[in-house]
C-alpha positions, 0 to 999 in steps of 0.5 A: 453461475454468472451469466454473460454481460448481455443478461440484464434481468433484475439489474438497473444501472445508473446512466450518468456518464463518468465524464460528468463527475465533478469535484465540489466547488469548495475544493475544485476552486483551489485544486493543486496545479500541475508540476513536473512530477505530475507530468511523469507518466505512471508506471505499469506494474510488472508483476512477472518481471524477473529480478536479477540475481544478487551480485550481477552487474546492472550497468556499464561503469566504464570498467567491468568487474573483469578488467584490471583498471580498478579503483584502488581508492574504492578497493581500500575502502572496504574493510573487514567489516563487510562480511559475505552475509552483510553484502549479500543482504544489501545486494538483495535489497538493491535488486528489490529496489531496482525492480521497484524502480522499474515498476514492480510492486514492493511485495511482489519484488520481495516475494519473487527474489530467490535470495530471500529464502537463503537468508536467516530470519534476522537478515530477512527482516533487515532486507525488508526494513532497509527496502521500506526505509529507503522507499519511505524516506526517499525525499529526505535522502534525495535532498541530503545527497544532492548537494554532496555531488557535483554530478549525480550518476546518470544513464547506464549508471543511474541505479548507482543512486539507489546504492548511495540512497541505501547507504544514507538510509542505513546511516541516518535512519537505521543507525547502522555503524559507520564502518559497516555502512561505508564499507558495505556501500562501497563493496556493493557499488563494486559488485553491482558493476560500478567500479569507477564510482567506488571512490564517489561512494566512499567520499559521500558516505564519509561526508554523511558520517561527519555531517549527516545528522546536521543535514537530516535536521534540515529535512521534514517527514512531509518531504517524502511525499510526492509534490502532488500528494502533499499539496492535495493533503494540505488542501483537503486536510490541512498542514497539521494533519498532512504532517501527522499523516506523513510522520506516521507513514515513516514508521513501521506499522503494527501488526493488526489481526482479525479473528473469527471469534474470541478476540480477547483470548487470542489477544492474550495468546498473541501478546496483543491488545484488542482494539474496539472489541474486534482487532488485535494489535501487536508489534511484530517485525517478522513473518506473521505465519510463524505466530500461534494460530496462523497455520490453524486458520484462527486469524488473518492479518487485516488493518483495523481500518480495513476491518471496518467496512464489512462490520457495517453490514449487520445481521448477515446470517443466511444472507446472500452477499457479493464481495466485489474486488475481493482479494486477498480476502480479509473482508470476505472472511469477515462476511463468512464469519458473520454468517453470510453466503458469499460470492467473492469476485475478482478480475485478477487470476493470481489475486483470486488464487491467493484468495482461494489459498487464504480461505482454505487456510481459514477453512471458510467456504465461498463461491469464487468468480473470476470476472470484471465486476463491470461485466458480471451479472448475478443470477438473482438480486442479493441482500448486500454488496461490499465493494472495496474499489480499486484506488490509488491506495494513498491511505496505505503508504505506511504499509506500501511505501512504494506507492509514494513513487508509483502514483501520480495525479493522473492516476486518479482520473482513470481510477475514478472511471473504474470506481464509478462503473463498478459502483453503479453497476453493483448497485443494480444487483441489490434487492429492494432494501439491500445495502452496499458498502463502498470503500476505498483505502485512499485519502483522496476525496475524488475517490470517495466523497466525490464518487458518492456525491455523483451517485446520489446526484444520479440516483433519482431517489432509487438509492440513498445513503444509509448514515453510519451511526456512532454505534456502528462505527465504534472506535471510528465514530470520530471519523463520521462525516456530515453526510454519515460516511466515514473519512478515516484519517491516520492523523486522527488515530495517533493515540493508538499508533495510527491506522490506514486511511479509508473512506466508507459509505453505506448505500441502500436500494430504495426501490 
């Protein structure tokens, strides 16, 4: 049982203050400057935010749905191509994107909308595809739409811009038929309560029907990245890698699967291919829970790069391991499958409940602890620790495109503080010779290389890097750095369809 924060037996914490963290000179000298987008205050996730039901007016357009002063031009634009099913699915997308705009995470907005359960599988896939395409391609969409209007909807009508963006996404990227895209956009504008903007929607969509491809040709994938992130990647990784990462982020990701055993057999059953002897990769745009073996707990969804950190702790049979920031549990499952006795810690009750459900489905035992890792103290030193630290998650934008609009450069500093405190606290839990894996699904060196450099600077010989070897890394050997860490860039794996971006370091307790 975990002891309180005042219990300090067997724990040696590093005492270097986080405020002394420094970016190496070769990077800080060319640090990107602030822009207007950097000044934007970060939004807080509203995980419990209610999402309005489909069809409810979201703003005051000057003419409510109950008034007689309706736009005949907008009304006549909607033809027989707009069926109730067509408008319903798009209305749900609008609800979800409005919630994301207000700070809700995309996956939570999708899960929370009651209307999703009322759709058939085809329409559910469409909802997810349209929502993610809009979020991925928002930079290009904004660039294309801006010159088509002398004045964009604003104030109480601001969310009408989402509807216009959805229409553009359908025409330009999903290749929806012109009549269906135009008519459904106009009808959705009316149902959303923006009656007086139906004429504008009709005009803009018809202009896109005529000139959209020409306008699209003037844009680039990298324009979908927020300015601060694009400049950061260009500075650290170069223009070519940035363009490649941005291009991969625009594509729906493949489905990667981890299995407890017999990857080859399950790859055959699931019609996938085995990557590096471990991960099964296949194309799939539906609900993974409907695939063979999911309900029986034979496998779990996990990106190939995300599966790498846990594999760097070998010979775990019978070892005591702490998985810190463990939810949703993919790495916990890997550790258990390798024979470890696992204590899984997470500070969020809902995430811990999700971890509990996932382990129950997999029929895997672990001790679950609800605690902030910075205050947790184990009963005794442990053999190994896996810390997948909270981070900006910029390496996962292809799976979580809402991150492109939620993160700012200001987030990195506050996240560094958490990463430093978790890592330096957890190192004190190790037995002599014990190992800790530090990982972040971030492409920002401030959350990876810089944290590890600061730890090594403060360690005074108590901790050392245990270099990752090509044999350890397998497929990811091409990502080993000069210091023996892994810096996994999606651009380095275009040949297999890309992976999530990750930083991974392996540290060892020397004393």
